[in-house]
Each structure stands twice: as structure tokens, then as C-alpha cells.
C-alpha positions as CSV (number, residue, x, y, z in Angstrom):
1,M,13.3,-34.2,-16.9
2,S,10.1,-32.6,-17.5
3,K,9.1,-29.3,-16.2
4,A,6.4,-31.0,-13.8
5,E,9.2,-33.3,-12.4
6,I,11.4,-30.3,-11.8
7,I,8.8,-28.5,-10.1
8,A,8.0,-31.5,-7.9
9,E,11.7,-31.8,-6.8
10,L,11.9,-28.2,-5.8
11,P,10.5,-28.6,-2.2
12,K,13.0,-31.3,-1.6
13,L,16.0,-29.3,-2.2
14,T,17.7,-27.4,0.7
15,E,17.1,-23.5,1.1
16,E,20.5,-23.0,-0.1
17,D,20.0,-25.1,-3.3
18,R,16.8,-23.3,-4.0
19,S,18.5,-19.9,-3.6
20,D,21.3,-20.9,-6.0
21,I,18.8,-21.9,-8.6
22,L,16.7,-18.7,-8.1
23,V,19.7,-16.6,-8.6
24,R,20.9,-18.7,-11.7
25,L,17.4,-18.5,-13.3
26,W,17.3,-14.7,-12.7
27,H,20.5,-14.3,-14.2
28,M,19.3,-16.3,-17.3
29,E,16.3,-14.0,-17.5
30,E,18.5,-10.7,-17.3
31,T,20.8,-11.9,-19.9
32,A,18.1,-13.0,-22.2
33,G,16.7,-9.5,-22.7
34,P,13.1,-8.6,-23.3
35,T,10.8,-10.9,-25.2
36,A,9.1,-9.9,-28.5
37,R,6.0,-9.1,-26.4
38,E,7.9,-7.0,-23.9
39,K,9.6,-5.1,-26.5
40,H,6.2,-4.3,-28.3
41,L,4.8,-3.0,-25.0
42,L,8.1,-1.0,-24.2
43,N,7.6,0.5,-27.8
44,E,3.9,1.3,-27.2
45,A,4.9,3.1,-23.9
46,Q,7.7,5.1,-25.4
47,A,5.2,6.1,-28.2
48,A,2.6,7.2,-25.7
49,Y,5.3,9.1,-23.9
50,D,6.6,10.7,-27.1
51,A,3.1,11.8,-28.1
52,N,2.3,13.3,-24.6
53,P,5.2,13.5,-22.2
54,N,3.4,15.6,-19.7
55,A,0.3,12.9,-19.4
56,G,2.0,11.0,-16.6
57,S,2.7,11.9,-12.9
58,P,6.2,12.4,-11.3
59,W,7.2,9.5,-9.1
60,S,6.9,11.5,-5.9
61,E,3.2,11.9,-6.7
62,V,2.6,8.4,-7.5
63,E,4.6,7.3,-4.3
64,A,2.4,9.6,-2.1
65,R,-0.8,8.1,-3.7
66,L,0.3,4.5,-3.1
67,R,1.4,5.4,0.6
68,R,-2.1,6.8,1.1
69,R,-3.7,3.8,0.1
70,A,-1.7,1.5,2.4
């Protein structure tokens, strides 16, 4: 079955079946680990932090800024 066929069938499933598929897909993603691209991005972010750990903002400040925008 092709990806297009699978996607076309999803709306025909019950809510329970779609939920089960979603849980299974999420589990597959979690167990697969990060992709090569994600590992590269994580390594870049770690290197940037290591070079300047004070460049970021504490979560409390970030959250406050986000709440002001909403």
C-alpha cells in the first residue's frame, strides 16, 4: 500500500483506530532516536552553549515574554 493510499484511508477509520495509529507512530519515532540532521542541530546548539552559556535567557523570562505576546 502506498503512502497516498494510507493517507486516503485514514479519514475512514474510527477515532479509536486513528488514535491507536497515532500512538504507535509516536512510539516508533521515540524509539528511532534523532535523525542525522537532528543530531547535527543538537551538536551545533551544544557547541553554541558551550561557547557562551550566558547568551540565553532563563525559562521564566522566555515564558513571560511569550505570555505578554498572547
